[in-house]
N, CA, C, O and the ligand as a Tripos MOL2 file, in Angstrom:
@<TRIPOS>MOLECULE
protein
  245   243    62     0     0
PROTEIN
NO_CHARGES

@<TRIPOS>ATOM
      1 N          22.9360   12.4130   -3.4490 N.3       1 MET1
      2 CA         21.7860   11.7470   -4.0530 C.3       1 MET1
      3 C          21.5930   10.3730   -3.4260 C.2       1 MET1
      4 O          22.4880    9.8670   -2.7490 O.2       1 MET1
      5 N          20.4590    9.7830   -3.6410 N.am      2 PHE2
      6 CA         20.1400    8.5170   -2.9950 C.3       2 PHE2
      7 C          19.1500    7.7420   -3.8630 C.2       2 PHE2
      8 O          18.5610    8.2710   -4.8060 O.2       2 PHE2
      9 N          18.9950    6.4810   -3.5090 N.am      3 VAL3
     10 CA         18.0610    5.6360   -4.2410 C.3       3 VAL3
     11 C          16.8520    5.3850   -3.3570 C.2       3 VAL3
     12 O          17.0070    5.0720   -2.1760 O.2       3 VAL3
     13 N          15.6740    5.5140   -3.8960 N.am      4 ASN4
     14 CA         14.4780    5.2180   -3.1230 C.3       4 ASN4
     15 C          13.4370    4.5530   -4.0090 C.2       4 ASN4
     16 O          13.3790    4.7670   -5.2200 O.2       4 ASN4
     17 N          12.6250    3.7450   -3.3590 N.am      5 HIS5
     18 CA         11.5460    3.0790   -4.0720 C.3       5 HIS5
     19 C          10.3420    3.9980   -4.1250 C.2       5 HIS5
     20 O           9.8910    4.4860   -3.0890 O.2       5 HIS5
     21 N           9.8210    4.2380   -5.2990 N.am      6 CYS6
     22 CA          8.6610    5.1120   -5.4660 C.3       6 CYS6
     23 C           7.3850    4.2920   -5.3230 C.2       6 CYS6
     24 O           7.2230    3.2520   -5.9610 O.2       6 CYS6
     25 N           6.4850    4.7750   -4.4770 N.am      7 THR7
     26 CA          5.2250    4.0580   -4.2600 C.3       7 THR7
     27 C           4.2410    4.3020   -5.3990 C.2       7 THR7
     28 O           3.2270    3.6110   -5.4980 O.2       7 THR7
     29 N           4.5250    5.2630   -6.2480 N.am      8 SER8
     30 CA          3.6140    5.5760   -7.3390 C.3       8 SER8
     31 C           3.9630    4.7900   -8.6060 C.2       8 SER8
     32 O           3.1100    4.1020   -9.1660 O.2       8 SER8
     33 N           5.2100    4.8910   -9.0520 N.am      9 CYS9
     34 CA          5.6040    4.1850  -10.2780 C.3       9 CYS9
     35 C           6.1900    2.8150   -9.9650 C.2       9 CYS9
     36 O           6.4950    2.0510  -10.8800 O.2       9 CYS9
     37 N           6.3530    2.4920   -8.6680 N.am     10 ASP10
     38 CA          6.8170    1.1760   -8.2320 C.3      10 ASP10
     39 C           8.1880    0.8290   -8.8140 C.2      10 ASP10
     40 O           8.4350   -0.3050   -9.2250 O.2      10 ASP10
     41 N           9.0800    1.8390   -8.8400 N.am     11 LYS11
     42 CA         10.4370    1.6130   -9.3280 C.3      11 LYS11
     43 C          11.4210    2.1790   -8.3330 C.2      11 LYS11
     44 O          11.1010    3.0970   -7.5780 O.2      11 LYS11
     45 N          12.6360    1.6210   -8.3340 N.am     12 LYS12
     46 CA         13.7220    2.2060   -7.5650 C.3      12 LYS12
     47 C          14.3730    3.2620   -8.4360 C.2      12 LYS12
     48 O          14.8870    2.9740   -9.5170 O.2      12 LYS12
     49 N          14.3390    4.5080   -7.9380 N.am     13 MET13
     50 CA         14.8340    5.6180   -8.7370 C.3      13 MET13
     51 C          15.9660    6.3230   -8.0130 C.2      13 MET13
     52 O          15.9810    6.4090   -6.7850 O.2      13 MET13
     53 N          16.9130    6.8270   -8.7900 N.am     14 LEU14
     54 CA         18.0020    7.6380   -8.2610 C.3      14 LEU14
     55 C          17.4950    9.0730   -8.1410 C.2      14 LEU14
     56 O          17.0460    9.6700   -9.1190 O.2      14 LEU14
     57 N          17.5760    9.6220   -6.9130 N.am     15 ILE15
     58 CA         17.0270   10.9460   -6.6530 C.3      15 ILE15
     59 C          18.1580   11.9520   -6.4600 C.2      15 ILE15
     60 O          19.0750   11.7150   -5.6740 O.2      15 ILE15
     61 N          18.0960   13.0480   -7.1570 N.am     16 PHE16
     62 CA         19.1220   14.0860   -7.0900 C.3      16 PHE16
     63 C          18.6570   15.2220   -6.1720 C.2      16 PHE16
     64 O          17.4570   15.4160   -5.9790 O.2      16 PHE16
     65 N          19.6140   15.9710   -5.6050 N.am     17 PRO17
     66 CA         19.2520   17.0730   -4.6970 C.3      17 PRO17
     67 C          18.2670   18.0560   -5.3080 C.2      17 PRO17
     68 O          17.4650   18.6480   -4.5860 O.2      17 PRO17
     69 N          18.3090   18.2420   -6.6030 N.am     18 SER18
     70 CA         17.4020   19.2010   -7.2540 C.3      18 SER18
     71 C          15.9530   18.7340   -7.1970 C.2      18 SER18
     72 O          15.0420   19.5260   -7.4380 O.2      18 SER18
     73 N          15.7260   17.4560   -6.8820 N.am     19 GLN19
     74 CA         14.3620   16.9320   -6.8110 C.3      19 GLN19
     75 C          13.7860   17.0120   -5.4000 C.2      19 GLN19
     76 O          12.5930   16.7910   -5.1940 O.2      19 GLN19
     77 N          14.6500   17.3310   -4.4260 N.am     20 VAL20
     78 CA         14.1920   17.3940   -3.0380 C.3      20 VAL20
     79 C          13.3650   18.6480   -2.8220 C.2      20 VAL20
     80 O          13.7790   19.7440   -3.2010 O.2      20 VAL20
     81 N          12.2020   18.4900   -2.2170 N.am     21 THR21
     82 CA         11.2960   19.6220   -2.0170 C.3      21 THR21
     83 C          11.1900   20.0340   -0.5550 C.2      21 THR21
     84 O          10.6880   21.1150   -0.2470 O.2      21 THR21
     85 N          11.6620   19.1760    0.3440 N.am     22 GLY22
     86 CA         11.5690   19.5250    1.7520 C.3      22 GLY22
     87 C          12.4330   18.6190    2.5980 C.2      22 GLY22
     88 O          12.7850   17.5160    2.1810 O.2      22 GLY22
     89 N          12.7790   19.0900    3.8020 N.am     23 MET23
     90 CA         13.6470   18.3230    4.6760 C.3      23 MET23
     91 C          13.2310   18.5670    6.1160 C.2      23 MET23
     92 O          12.8460   19.6810    6.4700 O.2      23 MET23
     93 N          13.3040   17.5340    6.9510 N.am     24 ALA24
     94 CA         12.9580   17.6960    8.3580 C.3      24 ALA24
     95 C          13.6810   16.6450    9.1700 C.2      24 ALA24
     96 O          14.0920   15.6090    8.6470 O.2      24 ALA24
     97 N          13.8330   16.9250   10.4700 N.am     25 GLN25
     98 CA         14.3930   15.9340   11.3730 C.3      25 GLN25
     99 C          13.3770   15.7000   12.4870 C.2      25 GLN25
    100 O          13.0380   16.6160   13.2370 O.2      25 GLN25
    101 N          12.9000   14.4720   12.5840 N.am     26 ILE26
    102 CA         11.8610   14.1270   13.5470 C.3      26 ILE26
    103 C          12.3620   12.9890   14.4290 C.2      26 ILE26
    104 O          12.6170   11.8880   13.9390 O.2      26 ILE26
    105 N          12.5030   13.2470   15.7160 N.am     27 ASP27
    106 CA         12.9880   12.2380   16.6570 C.3      27 ASP27
    107 C          14.3040   11.6130   16.1990 C.2      27 ASP27
    108 O          14.4960   10.4030   16.3210 O.2      27 ASP27
    109 N          15.2030   12.4330   15.6760 N.am     28 GLY28
    110 CA         16.5000   11.9420   15.2470 C.3      28 GLY28
    111 C          16.5020   11.2640   13.8940 C.2      28 GLY28
    112 O          17.5340   10.7680   13.4420 O.2      28 GLY28
    113 N          15.3550   11.2400   13.2510 N.am     29 VAL29
    114 CA         15.2540   10.6300   11.9250 C.3      29 VAL29
    115 C          15.2230   11.7290   10.8780 C.2      29 VAL29
    116 O          14.3960   12.6390   10.9410 O.2      29 VAL29
    117 N          16.1230   11.6400    9.9220 N.am     30 ASN30
    118 CA         16.1220   12.5920    8.8170 C.3      30 ASN30
    119 C          15.0770   12.1770    7.8000 C.2      30 ASN30
    120 O          15.0510   11.0310    7.3520 O.2      30 ASN30
    121 N          14.2190   13.1120    7.4410 N.am     31 ALA31
    122 CA         13.1770   12.8320    6.4600 C.3      31 ALA31
    123 C          13.2350   13.8670    5.3460 C.2      31 ALA31
    124 O          13.5100   15.0410    5.5900 O.2      31 ALA31
    125 N          12.9780   13.4270    4.1370 N.am     32 MET32
    126 CA         12.9900   14.3220    2.9840 C.3      32 MET32
    127 C          11.7920   14.0310    2.0980 C.2      32 MET32
    128 O          11.4050   12.8790    1.9040 O.2      32 MET32
    129 N          11.2270   15.0740    1.5770 N.am     33 THR33
    130 CA         10.2220   14.8830    0.5390 C.3      33 THR33
    131 C          10.8650   15.2550   -0.7910 C.2      33 THR33
    132 O          11.6860   16.1690   -0.8640 O.2      33 THR33
    133 N          10.4880   14.5470   -1.8210 N.am     34 TYR34
    134 CA         11.0520   14.8180   -3.1380 C.3      34 TYR34
    135 C          10.0360   14.4740   -4.2130 C.2      34 TYR34
    136 O           9.0570   13.7670   -3.9740 O.2      34 TYR34
    137 N          10.2930   14.9820   -5.3780 N.am     35 THR35
    138 CA          9.4320   14.6820   -6.5160 C.3      35 THR35
    139 C          10.1150   13.6350   -7.3790 C.2      35 THR35
    140 O          11.2000   13.8630   -7.9140 O.2      35 THR35
    141 N           9.4700   12.4920   -7.5060 N.am     36 CYS36
    142 CA         10.0060   11.3950   -8.3110 C.3      36 CYS36
    143 C          10.0440   11.7930   -9.7880 C.2      36 CYS36
    144 O           9.4160   12.7670  -10.2050 O.2      36 CYS36
    145 N          10.7890   11.0210  -10.5580 N.am     37 TRP37
    146 CA         10.8530   11.2460  -12.0100 C.3      37 TRP37
    147 C           9.4650   11.1370  -12.6390 C.2      37 TRP37
    148 O           9.2040   11.7320  -13.6850 O.2      37 TRP37
    149 N           8.5780   10.3760  -12.0010 N.am     38 CYS38
    150 CA          7.2330   10.2040  -12.5540 C.3      38 CYS38
    151 C           6.3190   11.3640  -12.1660 C.2      38 CYS38
    152 O           5.1800   11.4370  -12.6270 O.2      38 CYS38
    153 N           6.8190   12.2840  -11.3060 N.am     39 GLY39
    154 CA          6.0310   13.4450  -10.9210 C.3      39 GLY39
    155 C           5.3260   13.2860   -9.5870 C.2      39 GLY39
    156 O           4.6680   14.2160   -9.1200 O.2      39 GLY39
    157 N           5.4550   12.1160   -8.9650 N.am     40 SER40
    158 CA          4.7830   11.8540   -7.6990 C.3      40 SER40
    159 C           5.6010   12.3950   -6.5300 C.2      40 SER40
    160 O           6.8270   12.2820   -6.5190 O.2      40 SER40
    161 N           4.9250   12.9780   -5.5530 N.am     41 GLU41
    162 CA          5.5710   13.4460   -4.3380 C.3      41 GLU41
    163 C           5.8410   12.2510   -3.4370 C.2      41 GLU41
    164 O           4.9250   11.4910   -3.1220 O.2      41 GLU41
    165 N           7.0950   12.0770   -3.0180 N.am     42 GLN42
    166 CA          7.4750   10.9070   -2.2390 C.3      42 GLN42
    167 C           8.1970   11.3130   -0.9650 C.2      42 GLN42
    168 O           8.6730   12.4400   -0.8380 O.2      42 GLN42
    169 N           8.2710   10.3740   -0.0200 N.am     43 LEU43
    170 CA          8.9580   10.6140    1.2430 C.3      43 LEU43
    171 C          10.1050    9.6310    1.3960 C.2      43 LEU43
    172 O           9.9510    8.4350    1.1520 O.2      43 LEU43
    173 N          11.2630   10.1520    1.8040 N.am     44 TRP44
    174 CA         12.4170    9.3110    2.1210 C.3      44 TRP44
    175 C          12.8280    9.6080    3.5570 C.2      44 TRP44
    176 O          12.7390   10.7540    3.9970 O.2      44 TRP44
    177 N          13.2790    8.5900    4.2960 N.am     45 HIS45
    178 CA         13.8120    8.8200    5.6310 C.3      45 HIS45
    179 C          14.8640    7.7750    5.9330 C.2      45 HIS45
    180 O          14.8970    6.7190    5.3010 O.2      45 HIS45
    181 N          15.7270    8.0640    6.8980 N.am     46 ASP46
    182 CA         16.8710    7.1930    7.1530 C.3      46 ASP46
    183 C          16.7590    6.4340    8.4670 C.2      46 ASP46
    184 O          17.7270    5.8180    8.9120 O.2      46 ASP46
    185 N          15.5840    6.4730    9.0920 N.am     47 GLY47
    186 CA         15.4840    5.8570   10.4080 C.3      47 GLY47
    187 C          14.4360    4.7740   10.4830 C.2      47 GLY47
    188 O          14.2390    4.0120    9.5370 O.2      47 GLY47
    189 N          13.7620    4.7120   11.6200 N.am     48 ALA48
    190 CA         12.6920    3.7480   11.8210 C.3      48 ALA48
    191 C          11.6260    3.9370   10.7550 C.2      48 ALA48
    192 O          11.5520    4.9790   10.1030 O.2      48 ALA48
    193 N          10.8200    2.9290   10.5950 N.am     49 LYS49
    194 CA          9.8760    2.9410    9.4820 C.3      49 LYS49
    195 C           8.6770    3.8520    9.7880 C.2      49 LYS49
    196 O           7.5780    3.3930   10.0990 O.2      49 LYS49
    197 N           8.9330    5.1250    9.6880 N.am     50 VAL50
    198 CA          7.9200    6.1350    9.9640 C.3      50 VAL50
    199 C           6.7710    6.0170    8.9720 C.2      50 VAL50
    200 O           6.9800    5.9430    7.7620 O.2      50 VAL50
    201 N           5.5880    6.0020    9.4910 N.am     51 GLY51
    202 CA          4.4260    6.0510    8.6280 C.3      51 GLY51
    203 C           4.1060    4.7520    7.9220 C.2      51 GLY51
    204 O           3.2140    4.7030    7.0750 O.2      51 GLY51
    205 N           4.8290    3.6980    8.2640 N.am     52 GLN52
    206 CA          4.5270    2.4220    7.6350 C.3      52 GLN52
    207 C           3.8350    1.5110    8.6240 C.2      52 GLN52
    208 O           3.8630    1.7530    9.8300 O.2      52 GLN52
    209 N           3.2260    0.4780    8.1200 N.am     53 THR53
    210 CA          2.3570   -0.3440    8.9530 C.3      53 THR53
    211 C           3.1040   -1.4880    9.6400 C.2      53 THR53
    212 O           2.5090   -2.2230   10.4280 O.2      53 THR53
    213 N           4.3840   -1.6480    9.3540 N.am     54 GLU54
    214 CA          5.1490   -2.7250    9.9680 C.3      54 GLU54
    215 C           5.2270   -2.4920   11.4760 C.2      54 GLU54
    216 O           5.5740   -1.3910   11.9020 O.2      54 GLU54
    217 N           4.9170   -3.4900   12.2850 N.am     55 PRO55
    218 CA          4.8270   -3.3120   13.7330 C.3      55 PRO55
    219 C           6.1890   -3.2800   14.4370 C.2      55 PRO55
    220 O           6.2750   -2.8180   15.5750 O.2      55 PRO55
    221 N           7.2360   -3.7520   13.7950 N.am     56 ALA56
    222 CA          8.5120   -3.9070   14.4680 C.3      56 ALA56
    223 C           9.3230   -2.6210   14.4710 C.2      56 ALA56
    224 O          10.3630   -2.5480   13.8170 O.2      56 ALA56
    225 N           8.8740   -1.6250   15.1840 N.am     57 LEU57
    226 CA          9.6140   -0.3760   15.3140 C.3      57 LEU57
    227 C          10.7740   -0.5690   16.2740 C.2      57 LEU57
    228 O          10.6450   -1.2470   17.2930 O.2      57 LEU57
    229 N          11.8910    0.0240   15.9450 N.am     58 ALA58
    230 CA         13.0580   -0.0660   16.8210 C.3      58 ALA58
    231 C          12.7950    0.7060   18.1110 C.2      58 ALA58
    232 O          12.2030    1.7850   18.0930 O.2      58 ALA58
    233 N          13.2420    0.1430   19.2240 N.am     59 ASP59
    234 CA         13.1310    0.8240   20.5050 C.3      59 ASP59
    235 C          14.3420    1.7160   20.6760 C.2      59 ASP59
    236 O          15.4340    1.2240   20.9600 O.2      59 ASP59
    237 N          14.1720    3.0130   20.5090 N.am     60 ILE60
    238 CA         15.3030    3.9220   20.5530 C.3      60 ILE60
    239 C          15.4480    4.6200   21.8990 C.2      60 ILE60
    240 O          16.2790    5.5170   22.0380 O.2      60 ILE60
    241 N          14.6600    4.2260   22.8870 N.am     61 SER61
    242 CA         14.7200    4.9020   24.1910 C.3      61 SER61
    243 C          15.8370    4.3520   25.0480 C.2      61 SER61
    244 O          16.0310    4.8050   26.1760 O.2      61 SER61
    245 ZN          7.8340    7.4880   -9.2960 Zn       62 ZN62
@<TRIPOS>BOND
     1     1     2 1
     2     2     3 1
     3     3     4 2
     4     3     5 am
     5     5     6 1
     6     6     7 1
     7     7     8 2
     8     7     9 am
     9     9    10 1
    10    10    11 1
    11    11    12 2
    12    11    13 am
    13    13    14 1
    14    14    15 1
    15    15    16 2
    16    15    17 am
    17    17    18 1
    18    18    19 1
    19    19    20 2
    20    19    21 am
    21    21    22 1
    22    22    23 1
    23    23    24 2
    24    23    25 am
    25    25    26 1
    26    26    27 1
    27    27    28 2
    28    27    29 am
    29    29    30 1
    30    30    31 1
    31    31    32 2
    32    31    33 am
    33    33    34 1
    34    34    35 1
    35    35    36 2
    36    35    37 am
    37    37    38 1
    38    38    39 1
    39    39    40 2
    40    39    41 am
    41    41    42 1
    42    42    43 1
    43    43    44 2
    44    43    45 am
    45    45    46 1
    46    46    47 1
    47    47    48 2
    48    47    49 am
    49    49    50 1
    50    50    51 1
    51    51    52 2
    52    51    53 am
    53    53    54 1
    54    54    55 1
    55    55    56 2
    56    55    57 am
    57    57    58 1
    58    58    59 1
    59    59    60 2
    60    59    61 am
    61    61    62 1
    62    62    63 1
    63    63    64 2
    64    63    65 am
    65    65    66 1
    66    66    67 1
    67    67    68 2
    68    67    69 am
    69    69    70 1
    70    70    71 1
    71    71    72 2
    72    71    73 am
    73    73    74 1
    74    74    75 1
    75    75    76 2
    76    75    77 am
    77    77    78 1
    78    78    79 1
    79    79    80 2
    80    79    81 am
    81    81    82 1
    82    82    83 1
    83    83    84 2
    84    83    85 am
    85    85    86 1
    86    86    87 1
    87    87    88 2
    88    87    89 am
    89    89    90 1
    90    90    91 1
    91    91    92 2
    92    91    93 am
    93    93    94 1
    94    94    95 1
    95    95    96 2
    96    95    97 am
    97    97    98 1
    98    98    99 1
    99    99   100 2
   100    99   101 am
   101   101   102 1
   102   102   103 1
   103   103   104 2
   104   103   105 am
   105   105   106 1
   106   106   107 1
   107   107   108 2
   108   107   109 am
   109   109   110 1
   110   110   111 1
   111   111   112 2
   112   111   113 am
   113   113   114 1
   114   114   115 1
   115   115   116 2
   116   115   117 am
   117   117   118 1
   118   118   119 1
   119   119   120 2
   120   119   121 am
   121   121   122 1
   122   122   123 1
   123   123   124 2
   124   123   125 am
   125   125   126 1
   126   126   127 1
   127   127   128 2
   128   127   129 am
   129   129   130 1
   130   130   131 1
   131   131   132 2
   132   131   133 am
   133   133   134 1
   134   134   135 1
   135   135   136 2
   136   135   137 am
   137   137   138 1
   138   138   139 1
   139   139   140 2
   140   139   141 am
   141   141   142 1
   142   142   143 1
   143   143   144 2
   144   143   145 am
   145   145   146 1
   146   146   147 1
   147   147   148 2
   148   147   149 am
   149   149   150 1
   150   150   151 1
   151   151   152 2
   152   151   153 am
   153   153   154 1
   154   154   155 1
   155   155   156 2
   156   155   157 am
   157   157   158 1
   158   158   159 1
   159   159   160 2
   160   159   161 am
   161   161   162 1
   162   162   163 1
   163   163   164 2
   164   163   165 am
   165   165   166 1
   166   166   167 1
   167   167   168 2
   168   167   169 am
   169   169   170 1
   170   170   171 1
   171   171   172 2
   172   171   173 am
   173   173   174 1
   174   174   175 1
   175   175   176 2
   176   175   177 am
   177   177   178 1
   178   178   179 1
   179   179   180 2
   180   179   181 am
   181   181   182 1
   182   182   183 1
   183   183   184 2
   184   183   185 am
   185   185   186 1
   186   186   187 1
   187   187   188 2
   188   187   189 am
   189   189   190 1
   190   190   191 1
   191   191   192 2
   192   191   193 am
   193   193   194 1
   194   194   195 1
   195   195   196 2
   196   195   197 am
   197   197   198 1
   198   198   199 1
   199   199   200 2
   200   199   201 am
   201   201   202 1
   202   202   203 1
   203   203   204 2
   204   203   205 am
   205   205   206 1
   206   206   207 1
   207   207   208 2
   208   207   209 am
   209   209   210 1
   210   210   211 1
   211   211   212 2
   212   211   213 am
   213   213   214 1
   214   214   215 1
   215   215   216 2
   216   215   217 am
   217   217   218 1
   218   218   219 1
   219   219   220 2
   220   219   221 am
   221   221   222 1
   222   222   223 1
   223   223   224 2
   224   223   225 am
   225   225   226 1
   226   226   227 1
   227   227   228 2
   228   227   229 am
   229   229   230 1
   230   230   231 1
   231   231   232 2
   232   231   233 am
   233   233   234 1
   234   234   235 1
   235   235   236 2
   236   235   237 am
   237   237   238 1
   238   238   239 1
   239   239   240 2
   240   239   241 am
   241   241   242 1
   242   242   243 1
   243   243   244 2
@<TRIPOS>SUBSTRUCTURE
     1 MET1         2 RESIDUE 1 A MET
     2 PHE2         6 RESIDUE 1 A PHE
     3 VAL3        10 RESIDUE 1 A VAL
     4 ASN4        14 RESIDUE 1 A ASN
     5 HIS5        18 RESIDUE 1 A HIS
     6 CYS6        22 RESIDUE 1 A CYS
     7 THR7        26 RESIDUE 1 A THR
     8 SER8        30 RESIDUE 1 A SER
     9 CYS9        34 RESIDUE 1 A CYS
    10 ASP10       38 RESIDUE 1 A ASP
    11 LYS11       42 RESIDUE 1 A LYS
    12 LYS12       46 RESIDUE 1 A LYS
    13 MET13       50 RESIDUE 1 A MET
    14 LEU14       54 RESIDUE 1 A LEU
    15 ILE15       58 RESIDUE 1 A ILE
    16 PHE16       62 RESIDUE 1 A PHE
    17 PRO17       66 RESIDUE 1 A PRO
    18 SER18       70 RESIDUE 1 A SER
    19 GLN19       74 RESIDUE 1 A GLN
    20 VAL20       78 RESIDUE 1 A VAL
    21 THR21       82 RESIDUE 1 A THR
    22 GLY22       86 RESIDUE 1 A GLY
    23 MET23       90 RESIDUE 1 A MET
    24 ALA24       94 RESIDUE 1 A ALA
    25 GLN25       98 RESIDUE 1 A GLN
    26 ILE26      102 RESIDUE 1 A ILE
    27 ASP27      106 RESIDUE 1 A ASP
    28 GLY28      110 RESIDUE 1 A GLY
    29 VAL29      114 RESIDUE 1 A VAL
    30 ASN30      118 RESIDUE 1 A ASN
    31 ALA31      122 RESIDUE 1 A ALA
    32 MET32      126 RESIDUE 1 A MET
    33 THR33      130 RESIDUE 1 A THR
    34 TYR34      134 RESIDUE 1 A TYR
    35 THR35      138 RESIDUE 1 A THR
    36 CYS36      142 RESIDUE 1 A CYS
    37 TRP37      146 RESIDUE 1 A TRP
    38 CYS38      150 RESIDUE 1 A CYS
    39 GLY39      154 RESIDUE 1 A GLY
    40 SER40      158 RESIDUE 1 A SER
    41 GLU41      162 RESIDUE 1 A GLU
    42 GLN42      166 RESIDUE 1 A GLN
    43 LEU43      170 RESIDUE 1 A LEU
    44 TRP44      174 RESIDUE 1 A TRP
    45 HIS45      178 RESIDUE 1 A HIS
    46 ASP46      182 RESIDUE 1 A ASP
    47 GLY47      186 RESIDUE 1 A GLY
    48 ALA48      190 RESIDUE 1 A ALA
    49 LYS49      194 RESIDUE 1 A LYS
    50 VAL50      198 RESIDUE 1 A VAL
    51 GLY51      202 RESIDUE 1 A GLY
    52 GLN52      206 RESIDUE 1 A GLN
    53 THR53      210 RESIDUE 1 A THR
    54 GLU54      214 RESIDUE 1 A GLU
    55 PRO55      218 RESIDUE 1 A PRO
    56 ALA56      222 RESIDUE 1 A ALA
    57 LEU57      226 RESIDUE 1 A LEU
    58 ALA58      230 RESIDUE 1 A ALA
    59 ASP59      234 RESIDUE 1 A ASP
    60 ILE60      238 RESIDUE 1 A ILE
    61 SER61      242 RESIDUE 1 A SER
    62 ZN62       245 GROUP 0 **** ****
């Protein structure tokens, strides 16, 4: 399980494996979709800030 910030309810929630709805590995980054306690579909990933607007992406080449 892991902790992630939900963009819908704006809370840090503890997410259990039973809430995970999908998993993928993209360019070496593990990504998971899960359903938050509030019912919102959310995305978690362990790498560079995929899909976010921050310009400072890590150079992994
Ligand atoms: Zn939520």
